[in-house]
C-alpha positions in Angstrom: 278.4 46.4 -3.2 277.2 48.6 -0.3 278.4 46.0 2.3 281.8 45.8 0.7 282.1 49.6 0.9 281.0 49.6 4.6 283.4 46.7 5.5 286.2 48.7 3.9 285.2 51.8 5.8 284.8 50.1 9.1 288.2 48.4 9.1 290.3 49.9 11.9 293.8 51.2 11.3 293.1 52.9 7.9 291.3 56.2 8.0 291.7 56.6 4.2 289.0 54.1 3.5 286.4 56.4 5.0 287.4 59.2 2.7 287.2 56.9 -0.3 283.6 56.0 0.7 282.7 59.7 1.0 284.2 60.4 -2.4 282.3 57.5 -4.0 279.0 58.7 -2.6 279.7 62.3 -3.7 280.5 61.1 -7.2 277.2 59.1 -7.3 275.3 62.2 -6.1 277.0 64.4 -8.8 276.2 61.8 -11.5 272.5 61.6 -10.4 272.4 65.4 -10.5 273.7 65.7 -14.1 271.7 62.7 -15.4 268.3 63.3 -13.8 267.9 66.7 -12.0 269.5 69.2 -14.3 267.8 68.1 -17.6 264.4 68.2 -15.9 264.9 71.7 -14.6 266.1 72.8 -18.0 263.0 71.3 -19.7 260.7 72.9 -17.1 262.3 76.3 -17.7 261.8 75.9 -21.5 258.2 74.9 -21.1 257.5 77.9 -18.9 259.2 80.2 -21.4 257.0 78.7 -24.2 253.8 79.3 -22.2 254.7 82.8 -21.4 255.6 83.7 -25.0 252.1 82.8 -26.4 250.4 85.2 -28.7 246.9 85.5 -30.2 246.8 83.5 -33.4 249.2 80.8 -32.3 248.1 77.2 -33.0 248.7 75.0 -29.9 248.2 71.5 -28.7 247.1 70.9 -25.1 248.2 68.1 -22.8 244.9 66.4 -23.5 245.5 66.4 -27.3 243.1 69.2 -28.2 244.4 71.3 -31.1 243.2 74.9 -31.5 244.0 78.5 -32.2 244.6 81.0 -29.4 241.8 83.6 -29.5 242.3 85.4 -26.2 244.7 85.5 -23.3 243.5 86.3 -19.8 246.6 87.4 -17.8 244.7 87.9 -14.5 243.3 84.4 -14.5 246.3 82.8 -16.2 243.9 81.3 -18.8 243.8 81.1 -22.6 240.8 80.8 -24.9 241.1 78.3 -27.8 239.0 78.1 -30.9 238.8 74.5 -32.1 236.8 72.4 -34.6 234.9 73.2 -37.7 232.2 75.0 -35.7 234.9 77.3 -34.1 234.0 76.2 -30.6 235.7 78.3 -27.9 237.2 76.5 -24.9 239.0 78.0 -21.9 242.2 76.4 -20.7 244.7 77.1 -18.0 248.1 78.1 -19.3 249.8 75.1 -17.7 247.7 72.8 -19.9 249.6 73.8 -23.0 251.9 71.1 -24.4 253.3 72.5 -27.7 253.0 75.4 -30.0 252.4 74.5 -33.7 253.3 77.6 -35.7 254.4 78.1 -39.3 257.3 80.1 -37.8 258.7 76.9 -36.3 258.6 75.1 -39.6 260.3 78.0 -41.4 263.1 77.9 -38.8 263.7 74.2 -39.3 263.7 74.5 -43.1 266.3 77.3 -42.9 268.6 75.1 -40.8 271.3 73.4 -42.9 270.9 69.7 -43.3 273.6 67.8 -41.5 274.6 64.2 -41.5 274.7 61.9 -38.5 278.2 63.1 -37.5 277.4 66.8 -37.8 279.0 67.3 -41.2 277.2 69.4 -43.8 275.6 67.3 -46.6 276.5 68.2 -50.1 273.7 69.8 -52.0 274.1 67.6 -55.1 274.4 64.3 -53.2 271.5 62.0 -52.8 270.6 60.2 -49.6 271.9 56.6 -49.3 269.3 53.8 -49.3 269.9 53.4 -45.5 268.9 57.0 -44.9 265.6 56.7 -46.9 
C-alpha cells in the first residue's frame, strides 16, 4: 500500500497527489493518537490520582498481588506501610507499587448505581433476568 501511495505522489504533473498523501498520513497519526496514546495517558492520570488519595485504613492490592491494610503513609519517602496476614505482618512498599484500592466505599457506590441493560436502558425493578443474562 505504501508503494502505491508513493507512486501516486511521485507522478509528475499532479501536485494534488502529494497533498492527499500528507492528509492520509495525518489521518493515520490522529487515529493512532486517539486509539493508543490518549487512553494510556488517561489511565496513568487515574492511577496517579488513586495513589495520591490513599488514606490510613484503606485495603489495597499491590502489583505483586499482596493484599493488606494501610497502616502508615510516609510522604517524605513516598512509601506506605501495609499490614498483611493473620500475624499482622508489616511490610513497606513504594507508592507506585499499588495496583488497586479495595474499599467498602467502592462497593457501596456500585450498589447505589442503577442497574442498566446492555443498551443503557434502566431495568424494571419487577422484571427478572432472562436465561441468557444469568
